[in-house]
C-alpha positions as CSV (number, residue, x, y, z in Angstrom):
1,M,3.1,-11.0,-11.9
2,R,5.9,-8.4,-12.1
3,N,3.7,-5.8,-13.8
4,S,0.4,-6.8,-12.4
5,R,-0.1,-3.7,-10.3
6,R,0.8,-1.4,-13.1
7,A,-1.4,-3.1,-15.6
8,V,-4.4,-3.3,-13.3
9,L,-4.1,0.4,-12.3
10,K,-4.0,1.4,-16.0
11,G,-7.1,-0.7,-16.6
12,L,-8.9,1.0,-13.7
13,A,-8.1,4.4,-15.1
14,L,-9.6,3.5,-18.4
15,S,-12.7,1.8,-17.0
16,G,-14.3,4.6,-15.0
17,V,-17.0,4.1,-12.3
18,G,-19.8,2.6,-14.2
19,L,-22.0,1.0,-11.5
20,T,-24.7,2.6,-9.4
21,A,-24.9,2.6,-5.7
22,T,-27.9,0.3,-5.9
23,S,-26.0,-2.3,-7.9
24,A,-23.1,-2.0,-5.5
25,L,-25.2,-2.5,-2.5
26,S,-26.8,-5.6,-4.1
27,L,-23.4,-7.0,-4.9
28,H,-21.9,-6.9,-1.4
29,A,-25.2,-8.0,0.2
30,H,-24.9,-11.2,-1.9
31,A,-21.3,-11.5,-0.7
32,G,-22.7,-12.2,2.8
33,T,-20.8,-9.3,4.5
34,S,-23.7,-7.4,6.0
35,Q,-24.4,-9.4,9.2
36,H,-20.9,-9.5,10.7
37,A,-20.0,-8.2,14.2
38,A,-18.3,-4.8,14.4
39,L,-14.5,-4.8,14.1
40,K,-12.6,-4.5,17.4
41,G,-10.9,-1.2,16.5
42,N,-7.4,-2.2,17.4
43,I,-6.2,-2.3,13.8
44,K,-6.8,0.4,11.2
45,H,-7.8,-1.6,8.2
46,A,-7.5,-0.7,4.5
47,V,-7.5,-2.4,1.1
48,A,-5.4,-1.8,-2.0
49,R,-7.5,-0.5,-4.9
50,W,-5.7,-2.3,-7.6
51,T,-6.5,-5.8,-6.3
52,F,-10.2,-5.4,-7.1
53,P,-10.0,-4.3,-10.8
54,D,-13.5,-5.6,-11.7
55,L,-15.2,-3.5,-9.0
56,S,-15.8,0.2,-9.5
57,I,-14.4,2.5,-6.9
58,E,-17.9,3.2,-5.7
59,E,-18.7,-0.5,-5.3
60,L,-15.5,-0.9,-3.3
61,C,-16.3,2.1,-1.0
62,L,-19.8,0.7,-0.3
63,A,-18.5,-2.8,0.3
64,I,-15.7,-1.9,2.8
65,K,-18.0,0.4,4.8
66,D,-20.4,-2.5,5.1
67,M,-17.5,-4.7,6.3
68,G,-16.8,-2.1,9.0
69,F,-13.8,-0.1,7.7
70,S,-13.3,2.9,5.6
71,A,-9.9,3.2,3.9
72,I,-8.5,2.4,0.5
73,D,-4.8,2.3,-0.6
74,L,-3.4,3.5,-3.9
75,V,-6.0,5.9,-5.2
76,G,-5.0,8.9,-7.2
77,P,-6.4,12.4,-7.3
78,D,-8.9,11.6,-10.1
79,E,-10.9,9.4,-7.7
80,W,-10.5,11.1,-4.4
81,H,-13.9,12.9,-4.8
82,I,-15.6,9.5,-4.9
83,L,-13.9,8.4,-1.7
84,K,-15.0,11.7,0.0
85,K,-18.5,11.2,-1.2
86,H,-18.6,7.9,0.7
87,G,-16.6,9.0,3.7
88,V,-13.7,6.7,2.8
89,H,-10.1,7.8,3.5
90,C,-7.2,7.4,1.1
91,S,-4.8,5.6,3.3
92,M,-2.0,5.6,0.7
93,C,-2.0,8.1,-2.2
94,N,-0.3,7.5,-5.5
95,G,0.2,9.1,-8.9
96,A,3.4,11.0,-8.4
97,E,5.7,8.1,-9.3
98,L,7.0,7.6,-12.8
99,N,6.7,3.8,-12.6
100,L,8.0,1.1,-10.4
101,E,11.4,0.8,-12.1
102,D,12.5,4.4,-12.5
103,G,12.9,5.6,-9.0
104,W,14.9,7.6,-6.5
105,C,18.0,5.3,-6.4
106,D,18.9,6.5,-9.9
107,D,19.8,10.2,-10.1
108,R,18.9,10.2,-13.8
109,F,15.3,10.3,-12.8
110,H,15.5,12.9,-10.0
111,E,14.6,15.9,-12.1
112,A,11.4,14.3,-13.5
113,L,10.5,12.9,-10.1
114,I,10.9,16.2,-8.3
115,E,8.8,17.9,-10.9
116,R,6.0,15.4,-10.2
117,Y,6.3,15.0,-6.4
118,I,6.3,18.7,-5.4
119,P,2.8,19.5,-6.8
120,H,1.5,16.1,-5.8
121,I,2.5,16.7,-2.2
122,E,0.4,19.8,-2.3
123,K,-2.5,17.9,-3.7
124,V,-2.3,15.3,-1.0
125,A,-2.2,17.9,1.7
126,A,-5.0,19.9,0.3
127,A,-7.2,16.8,0.1
128,G,-6.6,16.2,3.8
129,Y,-4.5,13.0,3.3
130,T,-1.1,12.1,4.7
131,N,0.7,9.2,3.0
132,L,2.2,9.4,-0.5
133,I,4.0,6.3,-1.9
134,C,7.4,6.3,-3.6
135,F,9.8,3.7,-5.0
136,S,13.5,3.1,-5.0
137,G,13.4,1.9,-8.6
138,N,15.8,-0.6,-10.2
139,K,19.6,-1.0,-9.7
140,R,20.7,-1.4,-13.3
141,G,24.1,-2.5,-12.2
142,M,24.3,0.0,-9.3
143,D,25.7,-1.0,-5.9
144,N,23.7,-0.5,-2.7
145,E,25.8,2.4,-1.4
146,T,25.5,4.4,-4.6
147,G,21.8,3.8,-4.6
148,L,21.5,5.0,-1.0
149,K,23.5,8.2,-1.8
150,N,21.4,8.9,-4.9
151,A,18.2,8.4,-3.0
152,V,19.3,10.7,-0.2
153,K,20.3,13.3,-2.7
154,G,17.0,13.2,-4.5
155,L,14.6,12.8,-1.6
156,S,16.3,15.5,0.4
157,Q,15.1,17.9,-2.3
158,I,11.4,17.2,-1.7
159,L,11.3,16.2,2.0
160,P,11.2,19.9,3.2
161,H,8.1,20.3,1.1
162,A,6.6,17.2,2.5
163,E,7.4,18.4,6.1
164,K,5.9,21.8,5.4
165,H,2.6,20.3,4.2
166,G,2.4,17.4,6.7
167,V,2.8,14.7,4.1
168,V,4.7,11.4,4.8
169,L,6.6,9.9,1.9
170,Q,6.5,6.1,2.1
171,M,8.9,4.0,0.1
172,E,7.6,0.5,-0.6
173,L,9.8,-2.5,-0.1
174,F,9.5,-5.2,-2.9
175,N,11.0,-8.6,-3.4
176,S,13.4,-8.9,-6.3
177,K,13.2,-12.7,-6.4
178,V,9.7,-13.3,-7.7
179,N,7.9,-10.1,-8.6
180,H,10.3,-7.1,-9.2
181,P,13.7,-8.3,-10.5
182,D,16.5,-5.8,-9.9
183,Y,14.5,-3.6,-7.5
184,M,16.9,-1.8,-5.2
185,A,14.8,-1.6,-2.0
186,D,14.4,-5.4,-1.8
187,N,15.3,-5.8,1.9
188,S,14.5,-4.0,5.1
189,A,18.1,-3.2,6.0
190,W,18.6,-1.0,2.9
191,G,15.4,0.9,3.5
192,I,16.1,1.4,7.2
193,E,19.5,2.8,6.4
194,L,17.9,5.2,4.0
195,C,15.5,6.3,6.7
196,R,18.4,6.9,9.1
197,R,20.4,9.0,6.6
198,L,17.3,11.1,5.8
199,G,16.5,11.5,9.4
200,S,13.0,12.8,8.9
201,A,9.7,11.7,10.5
202,H,8.1,12.5,7.1
203,F,9.9,9.6,5.4
204,K,9.0,6.0,6.3
205,L,9.0,2.6,4.7
206,L,5.9,0.8,3.5
207,Y,6.7,-2.6,4.9
208,D,5.1,-5.2,2.5
209,I,4.8,-8.4,4.5
210,Y,4.3,-10.5,1.4
211,H,7.4,-9.1,-0.3
212,M,9.6,-9.3,2.8
213,Q,8.6,-12.8,3.6
214,I,10.0,-13.8,0.1
215,S,13.1,-11.6,0.5
216,E,14.2,-12.3,4.0
217,G,11.5,-13.8,6.3
218,D,11.8,-13.1,10.1
219,I,8.7,-10.9,9.8
220,I,7.6,-10.4,13.4
221,R,11.1,-9.7,14.9
222,T,11.9,-7.3,12.1
223,I,8.7,-5.4,12.7
224,R,9.2,-5.3,16.5
225,D,12.9,-4.2,16.2
226,N,12.4,-1.6,13.5
227,H,8.8,-0.4,13.8
228,Q,9.9,3.3,14.1
229,Y,10.8,3.2,10.4
230,F,7.7,1.4,9.2
231,G,4.7,3.7,8.5
232,H,2.4,1.4,6.7
233,Y,1.9,-2.4,6.1
234,H,0.6,-4.5,3.2
235,T,-0.5,-8.1,3.3
236,A,-0.8,-11.1,0.9
237,G,-0.4,-14.8,1.1
238,V,3.0,-16.5,0.4
239,P,3.4,-18.1,-2.0
240,G,1.1,-16.8,-4.7
241,R,0.0,-13.4,-3.4
242,H,-3.5,-14.7,-2.8
243,E,-5.7,-15.1,0.3
244,I,-4.1,-14.8,3.7
245,D,-5.9,-17.9,5.1
246,D,-4.4,-21.3,6.0
247,S,-3.7,-22.0,2.3
248,Q,-0.3,-20.2,2.7
249,E,2.6,-20.1,5.0
250,L,2.2,-16.8,7.0
251,Y,0.2,-16.7,10.2
252,Y,-1.4,-13.3,10.0
253,P,-3.2,-13.3,13.4
254,A,0.3,-13.3,15.1
255,I,1.6,-10.7,12.7
256,A,-1.4,-8.4,13.2
257,K,-1.1,-8.8,17.0
258,A,2.6,-7.8,16.8
259,I,1.6,-4.7,14.9
260,K,-1.3,-4.0,17.4
261,D,1.1,-4.2,20.3
262,L,3.4,-1.5,18.9
263,P,3.1,2.3,19.3
264,F,1.7,2.4,15.7
265,D,-1.2,4.5,14.4
266,G,-1.0,3.6,10.7
267,Y,-2.8,1.2,8.5
268,L,-2.6,-2.5,7.7
269,A,-3.8,-2.8,4.1
270,Q,-4.9,-6.0,2.4
271,E,-3.0,-6.3,-1.0
272,F,-3.7,-9.9,-1.9
273,I,-5.2,-10.9,-5.2
274,P,-8.5,-12.7,-4.6
275,T,-8.9,-16.1,-6.3
276,P,-12.7,-16.4,-6.7
277,D,-14.2,-15.7,-10.1
278,S,-17.2,-13.7,-8.9
279,K,-17.3,-10.2,-7.5
280,A,-19.2,-11.5,-4.5
281,G,-16.6,-14.2,-3.9
282,K,-13.8,-11.7,-4.1
283,L,-15.5,-9.5,-1.5
284,K,-16.0,-12.6,0.7
285,S,-12.2,-13.2,0.6
286,L,-11.6,-9.6,1.6
287,N,-14.0,-9.8,4.5
288,Q,-12.3,-13.0,5.6
289,A,-8.9,-11.3,5.5
290,I,-10.1,-8.3,7.5
291,R,-11.5,-10.7,10.2
292,I,-8.2,-12.7,10.3
293,C,-6.3,-9.4,11.0
294,D,-8.8,-8.0,13.4
295,V,-7.0,-8.9,16.6
């Protein structure tokens, strides 16, 4: 599970689009998603690209628009033109990171990261997008304070560029217990302190509900008390990272309501791994998740 996102993204890059609009329309029609009532409009919904590796990006665009929303997370520049063709927004851009382990908490990677993030920030802005993901990386024996100082040192060198271009860097919080051993930003307190030290509205945390339930729990209170530091949310069921229905321990309607009640204009993105074998079944799971969170 640790490397599932990286492996899937690599596979997507190799697979290409491959399916016609007609076949995509046929697929999501069979998923039973065409006759649902309109979404309420209180939550800005999105879905993570990597969780649907057997759907082309075109299929996914057509399917989510049929479900009533139009944003996809974790799409890089090579596929932005497909999103634009279908009127779908890239709610969280990626592609500037080295990987999930070699990140901003370790100053050995700063030079390489800065070299990648500076031009990528410009690409994000030129495409009309706002959010660009980043990662703390692994500790490798480093204490939390050293990691904070290193991250501030490195990110401070690209934040002025992000501010100039209207881009928001979003560092994702991961659990280090199950999926990402040794990851530095494995708790909300470390990430919040990093936000405070950087002191910029152009640096936020991607609060992954699945990961933080495993790391620390107390999801709704944490969101309410610290929402000013959270710029984006991810979902998934705990345990297992699958559907967010009653097969798992989190009650997403209450979590979504807590987010709705905040002064928050960002996205709540589905990042669970669907369990059905068929494409139609996977889309049905996605549609169900969107309806669960549509409070």
